[in-house]
C-alpha positions as a Markdown table, in Angstrom:
| # | Residue | x | y | z |
|---|---|---|---|---|
| 1 | Unk | -55.9 | 28.9 | -116.1 |
| 2 | Unk | -58.4 | 30.9 | -118.2 |
| 3 | Unk | -56.6 | 29.7 | -121.4 |
| 4 | Unk | -56.7 | 26.1 | -120.2 |
| 5 | Unk | -60.5 | 26.2 | -119.4 |
| 6 | Unk | -61.2 | 27.9 | -122.7 |
| 7 | Unk | -59.2 | 25.4 | -124.7 |
| 8 | Unk | -60.6 | 22.4 | -122.9 |
| 9 | Unk | -64.2 | 23.6 | -123.3 |
| 10 | Unk | -63.9 | 24.1 | -127.0 |
| 11 | Unk | -62.1 | 20.7 | -127.4 |
| 12 | Unk | -64.7 | 18.9 | -125.3 |
| 13 | Unk | -67.6 | 20.2 | -127.3 |
| 14 | Unk | -66.1 | 19.4 | -130.7 |
| 15 | Unk | -64.8 | 16.0 | -129.5 |
| 16 | Unk | -68.3 | 14.9 | -128.3 |
| 17 | Unk | -69.9 | 15.9 | -131.6 |
| 18 | Unk | -67.2 | 14.2 | -133.6 |
| 19 | Unk | -67.3 | 11.0 | -131.5 |
| 20 | Unk | -71.1 | 10.8 | -132.0 |
| 21 | Unk | -70.8 | 11.4 | -135.8 |
| 22 | Unk | -68.0 | 8.9 | -136.4 |
| 23 | Unk | -69.6 | 6.3 | -134.2 |
| 24 | Unk | -72.9 | 6.5 | -135.9 |
| 25 | Unk | -71.2 | 6.5 | -139.3 |
| 26 | Unk | -69.4 | 3.2 | -138.5 |
| 27 | Unk | -72.5 | 1.6 | -137.1 |
| 28 | Unk | -74.4 | 2.5 | -140.3 |
| 29 | Unk | -71.6 | 1.1 | -142.4 |
| 30 | Unk | -71.7 | -2.2 | -140.5 |
| 31 | Unk | -75.5 | -2.3 | -140.7 |
| 32 | Unk | -75.6 | -1.7 | -144.5 |
| 33 | Unk | -72.9 | -4.3 | -145.1 |
| 34 | Unk | -75.1 | -6.9 | -143.5 |
| 35 | Unk | -78.5 | -5.6 | -144.2 |
| 36 | Unk | -79.0 | -7.8 | -147.4 |
| 37 | Unk | -78.1 | -10.9 | -145.4 |
| 38 | Unk | -80.6 | -10.0 | -142.6 |
| 39 | Unk | -83.3 | -9.4 | -145.3 |
| 40 | Unk | -82.5 | -12.7 | -146.9 |
| 41 | Unk | -83.0 | -14.5 | -143.6 |
| 42 | Unk | -86.2 | -12.6 | -142.7 |
| 43 | Unk | -84.6 | -11.3 | -139.5 |
| 44 | Unk | -86.9 | -9.1 | -137.4 |
| 45 | Unk | -86.2 | -5.4 | -137.1 |
| 46 | Unk | -85.9 | -5.7 | -133.3 |
| 47 | Unk | -83.1 | -8.3 | -133.6 |
| 48 | Unk | -81.3 | -6.1 | -136.2 |
| 49 | Unk | -81.5 | -3.1 | -133.8 |
| 50 | Unk | -80.1 | -5.2 | -131.0 |
| 51 | Unk | -77.1 | -6.3 | -133.1 |
| 52 | Unk | -76.5 | -2.6 | -134.0 |
| 53 | Unk | -76.7 | -1.6 | -130.3 |
| 54 | Unk | -74.1 | -4.3 | -129.4 |
| 55 | Unk | -71.8 | -2.9 | -132.1 |
| 56 | Unk | -71.8 | 0.7 | -130.7 |
| 57 | Unk | -69.0 | 0.1 | -128.1 |
| 58 | Unk | -66.8 | -1.4 | -130.9 |
| 59 | Unk | -67.6 | 1.5 | -133.2 |
| 60 | Unk | -66.9 | 4.0 | -130.5 |
| 61 | Unk | -63.5 | 2.5 | -129.9 |
| 62 | Unk | -62.6 | 2.9 | -133.6 |
| 63 | Unk | -64.2 | 6.4 | -133.6 |
| 64 | Unk | -62.3 | 7.8 | -130.5 |
| 65 | Unk | -58.9 | 8.3 | -132.3 |
| 66 | Unk | -60.7 | 10.0 | -135.3 |
| 67 | Unk | -62.7 | 12.2 | -132.9 |
| 68 | Unk | -59.6 | 13.3 | -130.9 |
| 69 | Unk | -57.6 | 14.0 | -134.1 |
| 70 | Unk | -60.5 | 16.0 | -135.6 |
| 71 | Unk | -61.3 | 17.9 | -132.5 |
| 72 | Unk | -57.7 | 18.9 | -131.7 |
| 73 | Unk | -57.0 | 19.9 | -135.4 |
| 74 | Unk | -60.2 | 21.8 | -135.8 |
| 75 | Unk | -59.9 | 23.8 | -132.5 |
| 76 | Unk | -56.3 | 24.8 | -133.1 |
| 77 | Unk | -56.9 | 25.6 | -136.7 |
| 78 | Unk | -59.9 | 27.8 | -135.8 |
| 79 | Unk | -57.8 | 29.6 | -133.2 |
| 80 | Unk | -55.2 | 30.2 | -135.9 |
| 81 | Unk | -57.9 | 31.5 | -138.3 |
| 82 | Unk | -59.2 | 33.9 | -135.7 |
| 83 | Unk | -55.7 | 35.2 | -134.9 |
| 84 | Unk | -56.2 | 34.1 | -131.2 |
| 85 | Unk | -53.1 | 32.0 | -131.3 |
| 86 | Unk | -51.1 | 34.9 | -132.7 |
| 87 | Unk | -51.8 | 36.9 | -129.6 |
| 88 | Unk | -50.9 | 34.0 | -127.4 |
| 89 | Unk | -47.6 | 33.5 | -129.3 |
| 90 | Unk | -46.9 | 37.2 | -129.0 |
| 91 | Unk | -47.1 | 36.9 | -125.2 |
| 92 | Unk | -44.3 | 34.3 | -125.2 |
| 93 | Unk | -46.3 | 31.1 | -124.9 |
| 94 | Unk | -45.2 | 28.4 | -127.3 |
| 95 | Unk | -47.6 | 26.2 | -129.3 |
| 96 | Unk | -46.6 | 23.1 | -127.4 |
| 97 | Unk | -47.0 | 24.7 | -124.0 |
| 98 | Unk | -50.4 | 26.1 | -125.0 |
| 99 | Unk | -51.6 | 22.7 | -126.3 |
| 100 | Unk | -50.2 | 20.8 | -123.3 |
| 101 | Unk | -53.7 | 20.4 | -121.8 |
| 102 | Unk | -54.8 | 18.5 | -124.9 |
| 103 | Unk | -51.8 | 16.1 | -124.5 |
| 104 | Unk | -52.8 | 15.5 | -120.8 |
| 105 | Unk | -56.4 | 14.8 | -121.8 |
| 106 | Unk | -55.3 | 12.4 | -124.6 |
| 107 | Unk | -53.0 | 10.5 | -122.2 |
| 108 | Unk | -56.0 | 10.1 | -119.8 |
| 109 | Unk | -58.2 | 9.0 | -122.7 |
| 110 | Unk | -55.5 | 6.5 | -123.7 |
| 111 | Unk | -55.6 | 4.7 | -120.4 |
| 112 | Unk | -59.4 | 4.9 | -120.3 |
| 113 | Unk | -59.7 | 3.4 | -123.8 |
| 114 | Unk | -57.5 | 0.5 | -122.9 |
| 115 | Unk | -59.8 | -0.5 | -120.0 |
| 116 | Unk | -62.9 | 0.3 | -122.1 |
| 117 | Unk | -61.7 | -2.0 | -124.8 |
| 118 | Unk | -60.9 | -4.8 | -122.3 |
| 119 | Unk | -64.0 | -4.5 | -120.1 |
| 120 | Unk | -66.8 | -3.2 | -122.4 |
| 121 | Unk | -65.9 | -3.6 | -126.1 |
| 122 | Unk | -64.6 | -7.3 | -125.8 |
| 123 | Unk | -67.8 | -8.8 | -124.3 |
| 124 | Unk | -70.3 | -6.7 | -126.3 |
| 125 | Unk | -68.4 | -7.4 | -129.6 |
| 126 | Unk | -68.4 | -11.1 | -128.8 |
| 127 | Unk | -72.1 | -11.0 | -128.1 |
| 128 | Unk | -72.8 | -9.1 | -131.3 |
| 129 | Unk | -70.9 | -11.7 | -133.4 |
| 130 | Unk | -72.7 | -14.6 | -131.7 |
| 131 | Unk | -76.1 | -13.0 | -132.1 |
| 132 | Unk | -75.4 | -12.1 | -135.7 |
| 133 | Unk | -74.2 | -15.6 | -136.6 |
| 134 | Unk | -77.2 | -17.1 | -134.9 |
| 135 | Unk | -79.6 | -14.8 | -136.8 |
| 136 | Unk | -77.9 | -15.6 | -140.1 |
| 137 | Unk | -77.6 | -19.3 | -139.5 |
| 138 | Unk | -73.8 | -19.3 | -139.6 |
| 139 | Unk | -72.3 | -22.3 | -137.9 |
| 140 | Unk | -68.9 | -22.1 | -136.3 |
| 141 | Unk | -66.2 | -24.0 | -138.2 |
| 142 | Unk | -65.3 | -27.1 | -136.2 |
| 143 | Unk | -62.8 | -28.7 | -138.5 |
| 144 | Unk | -59.2 | -28.3 | -137.3 |
| 145 | Unk | -55.7 | -28.5 | -138.7 |
| 146 | Unk | -52.6 | -29.3 | -136.6 |
| 147 | Unk | -54.9 | -30.2 | -133.7 |
| 148 | Unk | -53.0 | -30.9 | -130.4 |
| 149 | Unk | -54.7 | -32.3 | -127.3 |
| 150 | Unk | -52.9 | -32.9 | -124.0 |
| 151 | Unk | -54.7 | -35.1 | -121.5 |
| 152 | Unk | -54.1 | -37.5 | -118.6 |
| 153 | Unk | -52.2 | -34.7 | -116.7 |
| 154 | Unk | -49.8 | -34.3 | -119.6 |
| 155 | Unk | -49.0 | -38.0 | -119.9 |
| 156 | Unk | -50.8 | -38.4 | -123.2 |
| 157 | Unk | -50.4 | -36.0 | -126.2 |
| 158 | Unk | -52.5 | -36.3 | -129.4 |
| 159 | Unk | -51.6 | -34.6 | -132.6 |
| 160 | Unk | -53.5 | -34.8 | -135.8 |
| 161 | Unk | -52.7 | -33.1 | -139.1 |
| 162 | Unk | -56.4 | -32.7 | -139.9 |
| 163 | Unk | -59.7 | -33.3 | -138.1 |
| 164 | Unk | -63.0 | -33.7 | -140.0 |
| 165 | Unk | -65.8 | -32.8 | -137.6 |
| 166 | Unk | -68.5 | -34.0 | -139.9 |
| 167 | Unk | -67.1 | -37.5 | -140.4 |
| 168 | Unk | -65.3 | -37.6 | -137.0 |
| 169 | Unk | -62.0 | -38.7 | -138.6 |
| 170 | Unk | -58.5 | -37.8 | -137.6 |
| 171 | Unk | -55.8 | -37.8 | -140.3 |
| 172 | Unk | -52.1 | -38.1 | -139.7 |
| 173 | Unk | -52.4 | -39.2 | -136.1 |
| 174 | Unk | -49.6 | -39.2 | -133.6 |
| 175 | Unk | -50.1 | -40.3 | -130.0 |
| 176 | Unk | -47.3 | -39.8 | -127.5 |
| 177 | Unk | -47.6 | -41.6 | -124.2 |
| 178 | Unk | -45.5 | -41.1 | -121.1 |
| 179 | Unk | -45.2 | -42.9 | -117.8 |
| 180 | Unk | -45.9 | -41.6 | -114.3 |
| 181 | Unk | -42.5 | -39.9 | -114.3 |
| 182 | Unk | -43.2 | -38.3 | -117.7 |
| 183 | Unk | -40.6 | -40.4 | -119.4 |
| 184 | Unk | -41.4 | -41.3 | -123.0 |
| 185 | Unk | -43.2 | -44.7 | -123.1 |
| 186 | Unk | -44.6 | -45.2 | -126.6 |
| 187 | Unk | -45.4 | -43.4 | -129.8 |
| 188 | Unk | -48.4 | -44.4 | -132.0 |
| 189 | Unk | -48.4 | -43.3 | -135.6 |
| 190 | Unk | -51.5 | -43.9 | -137.7 |
| 191 | Unk | -52.8 | -42.9 | -141.1 |
| 192 | Unk | -56.2 | -42.1 | -139.7 |
| 193 | Unk | -58.6 | -42.8 | -136.9 |
| 194 | Unk | -62.4 | -43.0 | -137.0 |
| 195 | Unk | -64.6 | -42.3 | -133.9 |
| 196 | Unk | -66.9 | -45.3 | -133.2 |
| 197 | Unk | -69.2 | -45.2 | -130.2 |
| 198 | Unk | -66.7 | -44.5 | -127.4 |
| 199 | Unk | -63.3 | -45.0 | -128.9 |
| 200 | Unk | -61.1 | -44.3 | -132.0 |
| 201 | Unk | -60.7 | -47.1 | -134.6 |
| 202 | Unk | -57.1 | -46.9 | -135.8 |
| 203 | Unk | -56.3 | -47.4 | -139.5 |
| 204 | Unk | -52.8 | -48.5 | -140.4 |
| 205 | Unk | -51.3 | -47.9 | -137.1 |
| 206 | Unk | -47.7 | -48.5 | -136.0 |
| 207 | Unk | -46.8 | -48.6 | -132.3 |
| 208 | Unk | -43.2 | -47.8 | -131.2 |
| 209 | Unk | -42.6 | -49.0 | -127.6 |
| 210 | Unk | -39.6 | -47.5 | -125.7 |
| 211 | Unk | -38.1 | -49.4 | -122.8 |
| 212 | Unk | -34.6 | -49.5 | -121.3 |
| 213 | Unk | -33.3 | -47.4 | -124.1 |
| 214 | Unk | -34.6 | -49.8 | -126.8 |
| 215 | Unk | -37.3 | -49.3 | -129.4 |
| 216 | Unk | -39.6 | -52.1 | -130.5 |
| 217 | Unk | -42.0 | -51.8 | -133.4 |
| 218 | Unk | -45.5 | -53.4 | -133.2 |
| 219 | Unk | -47.5 | -53.3 | -136.4 |
| 220 | Unk | -50.6 | -54.6 | -134.6 |
| 221 | Unk | -52.5 | -51.7 | -133.0 |
| 222 | Unk | -55.8 | -53.5 | -132.4 |
| 223 | Unk | -55.3 | -53.7 | -128.7 |
| 224 | Unk | -54.7 | -49.9 | -128.2 |
| 225 | Unk | -57.7 | -48.0 | -126.8 |
| 226 | Unk | -57.9 | -44.3 | -127.5 |
| 227 | Unk | -60.9 | -42.7 | -125.8 |
| 228 | Unk | -60.3 | -39.0 | -126.0 |
| 229 | Unk | -63.7 | -37.5 | -127.2 |
| 230 | Unk | -63.8 | -36.0 | -130.7 |
| 231 | Unk | -64.9 | -32.6 | -129.2 |
| 232 | Unk | -61.4 | -32.2 | -127.9 |
| 233 | Unk | -60.1 | -32.0 | -131.4 |
| 234 | Unk | -62.5 | -29.4 | -132.7 |
| 235 | Unk | -61.1 | -26.1 | -133.7 |
| 236 | Unk | -60.0 | -24.1 | -130.7 |
| 237 | Unk | -59.0 | -21.0 | -132.6 |
| 238 | Unk | -60.4 | -17.9 | -131.1 |
| 239 | Unk | -60.3 | -14.3 | -132.1 |
| 240 | Unk | -57.9 | -12.3 | -129.9 |
| 241 | Unk | -60.1 | -9.2 | -130.5 |
| 242 | Unk | -63.0 | -11.0 | -128.8 |
| 243 | Unk | -61.3 | -12.0 | -125.6 |
| 244 | Unk | -59.7 | -10.0 | -122.7 |
| 245 | Unk | -56.0 | -9.4 | -122.3 |
| 246 | Unk | -55.7 | -12.2 | -119.7 |
| 247 | Unk | -57.5 | -14.8 | -121.8 |
| 248 | Unk | -55.5 | -13.8 | -124.9 |
| 249 | Unk | -52.2 | -14.3 | -123.0 |
| 250 | Unk | -53.4 | -17.8 | -121.9 |
| 251 | Unk | -54.4 | -18.7 | -125.4 |
| 252 | Unk | -51.0 | -17.6 | -126.8 |
| 253 | Unk | -49.2 | -19.5 | -124.1 |
| 254 | Unk | -51.2 | -22.6 | -125.0 |
| 255 | Unk | -50.3 | -22.3 | -128.8 |
| 256 | Unk | -46.7 | -21.8 | -127.9 |
| 257 | Unk | -46.5 | -24.9 | -125.7 |
| 258 | Unk | -48.4 | -26.9 | -128.3 |
| 259 | Unk | -45.9 | -25.9 | -131.0 |
| 260 | Unk | -48.7 | -24.2 | -133.0 |
| 261 | Unk | -48.3 | -20.9 | -135.0 |
| 262 | Unk | -48.9 | -18.0 | -132.7 |
| 263 | Unk | -47.3 | -15.0 | -134.5 |
| 264 | Unk | -50.6 | -13.6 | -135.7 |
| 265 | Unk | -52.3 | -14.0 | -132.3 |
| 266 | Unk | -49.3 | -12.4 | -130.5 |
| 267 | Unk | -49.3 | -9.4 | -132.8 |
| 268 | Unk | -53.0 | -8.8 | -132.2 |
| 269 | Unk | -52.3 | -9.2 | -128.4 |
| 270 | Unk | -49.6 | -6.4 | -128.6 |
| 271 | Unk | -52.1 | -4.3 | -130.6 |
| 272 | Unk | -54.4 | -4.3 | -127.6 |
| 273 | Unk | -51.7 | -2.2 | -125.9 |
| 274 | Unk | -50.6 | -0.1 | -128.8 |
| 275 | Unk | -54.0 | 0.9 | -130.1 |
| 276 | Unk | -55.0 | 3.1 | -127.1 |
| 277 | Unk | -51.7 | 5.0 | -127.5 |
| 278 | Unk | -52.8 | 6.4 | -130.8 |
| 279 | Unk | -54.9 | 8.9 | -128.9 |
| 280 | Unk | -51.8 | 10.5 | -127.5 |
| 281 | Unk | -50.1 | 10.4 | -130.9 |
| 282 | Unk | -53.0 | 12.0 | -132.9 |
| 283 | Unk | -52.9 | 15.0 | -130.6 |
| 284 | Unk | -49.3 | 15.5 | -131.5 |
| 285 | Unk | -50.3 | 15.0 | -135.1 |
| 286 | Unk | -53.1 | 17.5 | -134.9 |
| 287 | Unk | -50.9 | 20.1 | -133.3 |
| 288 | Unk | -48.5 | 19.9 | -136.2 |
| 289 | Unk | -51.3 | 19.9 | -138.8 |
| 290 | Unk | -53.1 | 22.9 | -137.3 |
| 291 | Unk | -52.5 | 26.3 | -138.8 |
| 292 | Unk | -51.8 | 25.0 | -142.3 |
| 293 | Unk | -54.6 | 27.0 | -143.7 |
| 294 | Unk | -56.9 | 29.9 | -142.7 |
| 295 | Unk | -59.7 | 29.1 | -145.1 |
| 296 | Unk | -62.3 | 26.4 | -145.0 |
| 297 | Unk | -61.0 | 25.3 | -141.5 |
| 298 | Unk | -63.8 | 22.7 | -141.0 |
| 299 | Unk | -63.3 | 21.1 | -144.4 |
| 300 | Unk | -59.5 | 21.1 | -144.3 |
| 301 | Unk | -59.5 | 19.7 | -140.7 |
| 302 | Unk | -61.9 | 16.9 | -141.7 |
| 303 | Unk | -59.9 | 16.0 | -144.8 |
| 304 | Unk | -56.6 | 16.0 | -142.9 |
| 305 | Unk | -58.3 | 13.9 | -140.2 |
| 306 | Unk | -59.6 | 11.3 | -142.6 |
| 307 | Unk | -56.4 | 11.2 | -144.6 |
| 308 | Unk | -54.2 | 10.6 | -141.5 |
| 309 | Unk | -56.6 | 8.0 | -140.1 |
| 310 | Unk | -56.6 | 6.1 | -143.5 |
| 311 | Unk | -52.8 | 6.2 | -143.6 |
| 312 | Unk | -52.5 | 4.9 | -140.1 |
| 313 | Unk | -55.0 | 2.0 | -140.5 |
| 314 | Unk | -53.5 | 1.0 | -143.9 |
| 315 | Unk | -50.0 | 1.0 | -142.4 |
| 316 | Unk | -51.2 | -1.0 | -139.4 |
| 317 | Unk | -52.9 | -3.5 | -141.7 |
| 318 | Unk | -49.6 | -4.0 | -143.7 |
| 319 | Unk | -47.5 | -4.3 | -140.6 |
| 320 | Unk | -49.9 | -6.8 | -139.0 |
| 321 | Unk | -49.9 | -8.9 | -142.2 |
| 322 | Unk | -46.1 | -8.9 | -142.2 |
| 323 | Unk | -46.1 | -10.0 | -138.5 |
| 324 | Unk | -48.7 | -12.7 | -139.3 |
| 325 | Unk | -46.4 | -14.3 | -141.9 |
| 326 | Unk | -43.4 | -13.7 | -139.6 |
| 327 | Unk | -41.5 | -11.3 | -141.9 |
| 328 | Unk | -41.2 | -8.9 | -138.9 |
| 329 | Unk | -41.6 | -9.6 | -135.1 |
| 330 | Unk | -45.1 | -9.4 | -133.7 |
| 331 | Unk | -44.1 | -6.5 | -131.5 |
| 332 | Unk | -43.0 | -4.5 | -134.5 |
| 333 | Unk | -46.2 | -5.3 | -136.3 |
| 334 | Unk | -48.2 | -3.7 | -133.5 |
| 335 | Unk | -46.0 | -0.8 | -132.6 |
| 336 | Unk | -44.4 | 0.3 | -135.9 |
| 337 | Unk | -47.3 | 2.5 | -137.0 |
| 338 | Unk | -47.2 | 4.3 | -133.6 |
| 339 | Unk | -43.5 | 4.9 | -133.9 |
| 340 | Unk | -43.8 | 6.1 | -137.4 |
| 341 | Unk | -46.6 | 8.6 | -136.5 |
| 342 | Unk | -44.5 | 9.8 | -133.5 |
| 343 | Unk | -41.7 | 10.8 | -135.9 |
| 344 | Unk | -44.2 | 12.4 | -138.3 |
| 345 | Unk | -45.8 | 14.4 | -135.5 |
| 346 | Unk | -42.5 | 15.6 | -134.2 |
| 347 | Unk | -41.5 | 16.8 | -137.7 |
| 348 | Unk | -44.9 | 18.6 | -138.2 |
| 349 | Unk | -44.6 | 20.2 | -134.8 |
| 350 | Unk | -41.1 | 21.5 | -135.6 |
| 351 | Unk | -42.3 | 23.0 | -138.9 |
| 352 | Unk | -45.6 | 24.4 | -137.6 |
| 353 | Unk | -46.2 | 28.2 | -137.6 |
| 354 | Unk | -45.8 | 29.8 | -134.2 |
């Protein structure tokens, strides 16, 4: 029990300091990246400070894995350098058994990080982006491609290849109508449609009526009234990182039903579950990395920490891109880096000095 309290106390102190350092570093990076834009728009210092405050939870979520990895690697390396672990190994205690409290702490932090991301990071990060865009005069993009709108209780389905929000024009329009029993009733195909007052003016429309198993073609679409407001066709794309897990799932289900691409959104959704697991992985990694040197423990631990973090995020970026373009499944895009680092951690743990 004394060993456990001693290890947890040293880990907790270093972890808190590392978390503060990495969080502030990420906040400063974000601030300096946008500082010239704030200056160009004459944004008040108080508003800039508020934007930075709203970014702290997001920066903290990125900093937690770095802090855990650094704290575990530094503490264990320091114990190696002071020959404290040598005495523990001589008493018959293995490295894995001695470091087990750190694994338990990391598992608890993993669960905590998931809920922290979903309940705190998501709303504050969304508020930060909205406030920053407002201060910088950035307007959300309302144009949409492959717009799909389902209305009238599912009886009418609009699909447009492109929607121009400025001109309020739909290009490549298809309107599918169904009867009360949801049987196909008619299909309207038009080159374009222009919003005028309270309806869409159809250009070069062709109406296909379906009745009793027969299809009739009507080239005159002047009598057709389409009244779905143009706001329904504006871009409905959302950032999965800025919504909760429940909202993300509903959005992905909507894109799946509408026949829209959803691989990228699904991979980001899976990443919401895989990202907190990295806390548990980095402790394994730090255990294997510890004891590699007895000199410059602080510097070596910091370099190993940064190197491992960069490798993880680069690999995650690559796998997420592969999942986005559907070269690999979305599940693999989110979890492949975690599996890879589990294998590396087990190898390092097996070859570590005990």
